[in-house]
N, C-alpha and C positions, 0 to 999 in steps of 0.2 A: 513481564513478557518482552524478551529482547528480539522482537521481529522488526525488520528493517525494510523500507521502500527505497530503492535506488533511483535517483533522477539521472536519466541518460539522454543523449542526443548528440548531434554534431556540434563542433565548436560554434560559439556565437549565436546560439538559438535562444538564449535567455535562461539557461539552467541555474547559473550562480545567482543571478538577480532574484529568481524565484526562490531559491534556497534561502537567501538572505531574508526574504519576506516571511518565509515559513518559520525560520528558527531564530531570526535576529542574531545568528552567529555570522558575522560579516565575512563571508567568503569573498575573496578577491574577485572583482568583476571587471574585466578589461576587454578591449576591442581587438583581441588577437587570440589565435588558437593556443591550446596548452597552458592557459593561465591557471587552471585548476590542475594540480599534479597529484597531491595527496588527496584522498577523498575526504571531504568535510562531513562530519557527522553532527546532526542537530537533533536534540530531543525536543519535540514539540508537543504542546498541549492540544488535546482533541476537543474542539468546541462541542458542547452538549447542553442545549437549553433545558434539558430535564433537571440538571443540577440546580439551576436557578429556581425551578418550581419546587424542588425538594427543600431548598434553603428557606423559601418563603413559609413553608409549613413547619419545618423542624426547628428553625432558628438556631443552627449549631454555632459553636465557637469558631469553626473553620470549615472551609469547603476545599476538597482536593480533587481536581480533575484527573483523568487518566492521560497517559502520554504515549507517544510512539517515536521511533527513530527514522529520520530521513537522511539519506546519504547522497551528497552531491558528487557524482563521478565525472572525472575529466572527459572532455569531448572526444568521442570516437572518430576515427577517420578511416577512409578506405585502406585496406591492408592491415587493419588492427589484428586480425586473426593470425597474420603472419609476423606480428611484432612491429608493424609500422607505427610511427609516432611513439606513443608509450603503450602500444596495444596490449601486450601481455599483462601488464600491471592493471590496466583498466578492466580487462576481461576478468581477471581474478577478483577485482573489487565488485564487479557485477555479480559474480558467482556467489559471493557471500551475502547478497541481499535475498529477501523472500518474495519480493514483487518489484515490478519495474514501472516507473512513471516515465514515459517516452515523450520528451518535449520536442515539438515540431514548430519551426518558424513559419508563421502564417501572416506575416506583415511585410510590407515593402518599406525600406529605409536605406537610402543611398549612403547614409553616414555610417552604417554598420556593415562591415565586410561580411559577405557570405563566403564560406570556405570553398564553395564550388562556383562562385561568381554570379549566381542567380537564385531567386527564391522559388523553390519547388519542393513542397513538403512530402510529396509522394516519392520523389527520387531520394530525398533525405532518409525517409523511413526505410526504403529498400536497401540503402547503403548499410544502415545499422543492422537491419534484419539479416542481410547476407553475411556480414561479419560475425554475428552471433551464431548463425546457422553453420558457418564454416568451422567455428571453434567447437560447436557441438558435434559436428561430423568427425572432426579429429578425435574427440573424446570417445565417441561411440565406436569408432573403428578400432581404437586401442582396446576397448572393452570386449569387442567381438573377438579380437585376436587372443585376448587373455582367456575368454571362455572356450575358444576352439581347442586350446591345449588340454582342457579337462573334459570335453564333451564325450570322449570315448568311454568314460565311466558309466554313461547311461543315466546319470542323475537327472530325475524329472524336473527338479527346480532349475538346474542349469539349462536344460533344453527349453524350458519356458522363457527363461531370461534371454537366451539366444534368439528365440522367436520375436520377442519384444524389441530387442536391439536391432534385429534385421529390419523390422517394420519401421523403426525410427530412422535407420540409415537410409532406407528407400525414400522416405518422406523428405528428409533433409536434402538428399540429392536432387529432389524435385523442387527445391526452394520453399518447402513448407516448414513452419515452426512446429515444435513438438506439441505446444498447447492447442494446435488446431486439430490434433488427432483424437480419435475416440478410443478410450481404453476401458476395460471392465475393472472391477475393484482390485482384483489380483494383479492385473497388469499395471494399474496405477501405483501400487506399492513398489513394483519393480522399477518403474520410471523414476519414482522419488529417490531410489537408491543411486540412480545414475547421476543425479545432481546436474542436470543439463540446464543451460541458461535459458533456452527458448521454451522450456516447460513452465517457467515462472509466469504467473498471471501478469497482464500488462494493462495499463491505462494510457491512452493517448491524450496529451495535453497540447492544445493548439494555442500558441502564444500569439495574440493578435494586437492590433493597434487600438487606440481609444474608441475610434468610430465603430469598430466591429465587436466590441466586448459584449454587447447585449444580443446582437442578432447573428454574429458570425460573418463570414465572407466567402468568396469563391474558393479560397484555399481550404477553409474548414469543410465546405461541402465536398471537396475532392477527397479529404481525409476520411470523412464519414462513409463515402462510397467505397473507398479502397479497403476499409477494415470491416465492412458490414458482415462478413462471414466469420470474423474472429471472435465473436462474443466478448468484445472489449468495449469499455466505456470511452467515449470521447468527450473531454471537457474543454470549454473555451475560457481562456483567462488572459488578462493583459498584465504581463509581468511588470511593465513600466508603471501602470496604474497602481498595482499592488505595492510597488516600491514607494510611490507617492503617498499612499494611505499610511504606510508604516512611519513616514516622516511626520505625520500630523500628531500634535501633542495630546489632544483630548478626544474622548469618545464622541462628544458632540460635533467636533470638527470633522471627524471621520464619517459620522452619519450624514452630515450636510454634503460632504464630498460625494458619498455614495448616492444620495438622493439626486444630486445634479446629474449623475451618470445614469439614473434610472435603475440602480441596483439595490437589492434588499440587504446584502451583506458582502463582505470582501470575498473575492474568488478563492482566496486561500482557505477559507472555512469550508467551502464546498470540496476543495481539493483534499483537505485533511480527512474529511468524513468519507470521501470516496476511497482514499488510500486505505483507511481503516477497514472498510468493507472489502476492498481488494485482498487484504491480508486474511480475510475470513475471521475477523475479530468481532466479538460481542462485548457489551459492557453490562456489568451488574453493579448494584449499589449497596453500600451499608449506610445506614442513616440513624444517627443518635445525636444527643445534645452536644457531645464533645466534637463530633465530626460527621459530616456528610461526605462520602468518598465514592468515586467511580473506580472500578477495578476492571482490568482487561483480561478476557479469556478467549480461547479459540472456540469457535462454534462447535457444538457437540460435546463440550466438557460436562462431566457429571458433577453433582454437588460436592463430593469430596475433593475432586480435582480443582474446582473453583475455590474451595476453602484453602487449598494448598497454595494458591496465589498470594493469600494474605500471610500465611506462615505454614511451613511444612508440618508443624505439630498439629495444625487444624485438620490436615488431611490424614495424618497417622491415627489420630484419636477421634476421628469423625463419629458422631453419634447420630445427629439429624440436622436438617436445615429448616428453619422457619422462613416461609416465603410469602411475600406479598407482590402482586403485580403492580407495576408502576401506575397504570391508569386507575386501578382500584384505590390505591393510596391517595392519589390526587383527587379523585372523585369524592371519597369519604372523609378525607382530611385528617385522619389520625389512625394509628394502629388499632386503638380500641374500637373505632367505628368499623374498620375493616373486619375485625374479629366478629363484631356484632352482626355484620351483614353475611357472615359465613364464608368470607373470601380469603381468610387466613389459612394457609396450608402448612402442614408438617410433612416434609419429604425425607426419604431415606437415601441410601447410597446409589440407587439406580437413577435417581432423578437427573434429567438433562436440563441444565440451566438455560433459560431463555433470555434474550436481550431485554434489558430493562428490569429484570427481577430485583426486588429489594430483599436482601437476605440477612439472616442472623444464624450463625452456626453454633451448635452445641458440640463440644468435644471433651475428651478426657485423655490425658497423657499420663 
C-alpha cells in the first residue's frame, strides 16, 4: 500500500526534527527557512501491540510489522500559491500525498527564529490554509473553464461535475477548505477526481516544550478551539523530547525517560497510529510458525482484495478466506480451540475484512 502522509508547516516549526524521529532518516534540521528542499520520504513501522500478543502464542520464526510512508515537505511561506519561496514545488509535493500532518509551533523559544517574528499557531495555520486554498481555487477555476467548453452538449455527468466545481469554488472564495464541505457519495467521487489539496484529511500536530507535553498549553487550547468544526484530530507532541528519546540506546533507558515525563509511550507511536487511521487504513494478520505478519488494507476491502495485497495471484484465484477474530484467538489461545468454540469462519468473495482479522486464504491459479 503506497499511501503517504505529508508533514507540512511553516519553516522552523519542528517538521524535520519530527520526521527524523519518525523515520530515523536524518533529514537536515537547521535554524533557517528552506533547509528542506527535496521532500524526504521515510518508510516507518506502524507500532501494533497485537503483534507481540500473536508472537507469544504462535512463537514464529519471525515477526513482520506493517509500514507506511511519511513525507517531510519543505516549509511553506506566504505567497507559495504564487510561486514565492519554492512554492510551486512544495505544493506539487503536497498534492502527491494522501493525508496531511500539519505541524504547528506551540512553544516559546527565543533561540529558534520564527519566520513571522512571533509565536501564533492560529496565524500560522491560516497562512498555510490560505496558500492551499488559493492553489485549489486556481485548479478548480481551470476545471470550470474546461467544463464550460463542453457543457453545451447537455451531458448530465458534466452538468453534475460543473455543479460540484461551482460549490467548491464558492467555498474556497469564502476561505473554507474542501474537506469542510458536505458531499453525497456521487459528489465525493467527483471531488476525488479533482485532486484538490484541501480535500485531503488533516491532523494538527501541536509541537510543544517539555513542560507542556502531558497537559498542553494556551497555544494548544487555541488550536483546539480554532479547528473544532473541522472534524480533525489534534495531537500534542514534543519534537525535542522525541529527538532525545531516539538518542537513547536501550529500551530500558527510553522507558525510564518516559516515566520521568509521566508518559506511557513515545509521542511518535501515537502519531503513527493516528496517521494510519487518517489514511483510512486497517491491519489484518497472517499467523503461522514461519511468520506472523501484519498487512495493510484500505477500510472496506473485500477478502479477495485483501488477499491481493499479499500477491495478485491470491486475488485472481481466490476461493475462500478462513477467518478468526483477533480477540477470539487471544482468548482461546490456538486455532484448534477457536474452531472448537465455533468461532472459526469460512468467508467468500463478498466478505469485508475487519481490522484485526487473522486470515488464511485458499486460492487456485
